C-alpha positions as CSV (number, residue, x, y, z in Angstrom):
1,X,-13.7,-19.5,11.1
2,X,-14.1,-19.3,7.3
3,X,-11.8,-20.5,4.6
4,X,-11.6,-17.0,3.1
5,X,-7.9,-16.8,3.9
6,X,-7.3,-19.8,1.6
7,X,-8.9,-18.1,-1.4
8,X,-7.2,-15.8,-3.9
9,X,-8.2,-12.2,-4.6
10,X,-9.7,-11.7,-8.0
11,X,-8.8,-8.5,-9.9
12,X,-11.9,-6.3,-10.4
13,X,-12.2,-4.0,-13.4
14,X,-15.5,-2.5,-12.3
15,X,-17.7,-5.0,-14.1
16,X,-19.5,-6.2,-11.0
17,X,-21.8,-4.5,-8.5
18,X,-20.5,-3.7,-5.0
19,X,-21.9,-5.9,-2.2
20,X,-25.2,-4.7,-0.7
21,X,-25.7,-4.6,3.0
22,X,-27.0,-8.1,3.4
23,X,-24.0,-9.5,1.5
24,X,-21.6,-7.4,3.5
25,X,-23.1,-8.7,6.8
26,X,-22.9,-12.3,5.6
27,X,-19.1,-11.9,4.9
28,X,-18.4,-9.8,7.9
29,X,-19.2,-12.9,10.1
30,X,-16.3,-14.6,8.4
31,X,-13.6,-12.2,9.5
32,X,-12.4,-11.0,12.9
33,X,-12.8,-7.6,14.4
34,X,-13.2,-5.6,11.1
35,X,-15.8,-2.8,11.0
36,X,-17.8,-1.7,8.0
37,X,-18.0,2.0,7.5
38,X,-19.5,4.2,4.8
39,X,-18.1,7.3,3.1
40,X,-20.2,9.1,0.5
41,X,-22.5,6.0,0.4
42,X,-19.6,3.7,-0.4
43,X,-18.8,0.9,2.1
44,X,-15.3,-0.1,3.3
45,X,-13.6,-2.3,5.9
46,X,-11.4,-0.8,8.5
47,X,-9.5,-2.3,11.4
48,X,-6.9,-0.9,13.9
49,X,-4.0,-2.9,15.3
50,X,-1.8,-2.2,18.4
51,X,1.8,-2.9,18.9
52,X,4.5,-2.4,21.6
53,X,6.6,0.0,19.5
54,X,7.4,1.4,16.1
55,X,9.4,-1.5,14.9
56,X,6.6,-4.0,15.5
57,X,4.2,-1.7,13.6
58,X,6.6,-1.5,10.7
59,X,7.2,-5.2,10.6
60,X,3.4,-5.8,10.5
61,X,3.0,-3.2,7.7
62,X,5.8,-4.9,5.7
63,X,4.0,-8.3,6.0
64,X,0.7,-6.7,4.9
65,X,2.5,-5.2,2.0
66,X,3.8,-8.6,0.9
67,X,0.3,-10.0,1.1
68,X,-1.1,-7.1,-0.9
69,X,1.4,-7.5,-3.6
70,X,0.9,-11.3,-3.8
71,X,-2.9,-10.8,-4.0
72,X,-2.6,-7.7,-6.3
73,X,-5.1,-6.0,-3.9
74,X,-3.8,-3.0,-2.1
75,X,-5.4,-1.5,1.1
76,X,-4.9,2.0,2.4
77,X,-2.4,1.8,5.3
78,X,-1.4,4.2,8.0
79,X,0.9,3.4,10.9
80,X,3.2,4.9,13.5
81,X,4.6,4.2,16.9
82,X,2.5,1.3,18.3
83,X,-0.4,1.3,15.8
84,X,-1.6,0.5,12.3
85,X,-4.9,1.2,10.7
86,X,-6.0,-0.7,7.5
87,X,-8.8,0.4,5.2
88,X,-9.9,-2.1,2.5
89,X,-12.3,-1.6,-0.4
90,X,-12.4,-2.2,-4.2
91,X,-11.6,1.1,-5.9
92,X,-13.0,0.0,-9.3
93,X,-16.5,-0.5,-7.8
94,X,-16.2,2.0,-5.0
95,X,-17.4,-0.6,-2.5
96,X,-16.9,-4.1,-1.2
97,X,-16.5,-7.4,-3.0
98,X,-15.4,-10.8,-1.9
99,X,-11.7,-10.0,-2.5
100,X,-11.9,-7.4,0.2
101,X,-12.9,-9.9,2.8
102,X,-10.3,-12.4,1.5
103,X,-7.6,-9.8,2.0
104,X,-8.9,-9.0,5.5
105,X,-8.8,-12.7,6.4
106,X,-5.3,-13.1,5.1
107,X,-4.1,-10.0,7.1
108,X,-5.7,-11.5,10.3
109,X,-3.5,-14.6,9.9
110,X,-0.3,-12.5,10.2
111,X,1.5,-13.5,13.5
């Protein structure tokens, strides 16, 4: 597996281009089980997680929130009884950058 989880997210102020498809596929190989989807021509990462109950979902979301705050990179989250869905993209560039994949790799390390 990659060392993406050991890197730090870099704040983006919109001064870089979003990854193109070839760059996305290169990084997608470095994370586990995330899908790339497109909305209005803008790419994002998405992944669903399953849990035994609401409490486990909530505990997971709280851990994701801690990572997001530490990295200053905030995904879109939805959760409920036994599930969580996470959507990641860089708002400033309306697409994907390395930090999105770093955040995904860090989330995947949550136990």
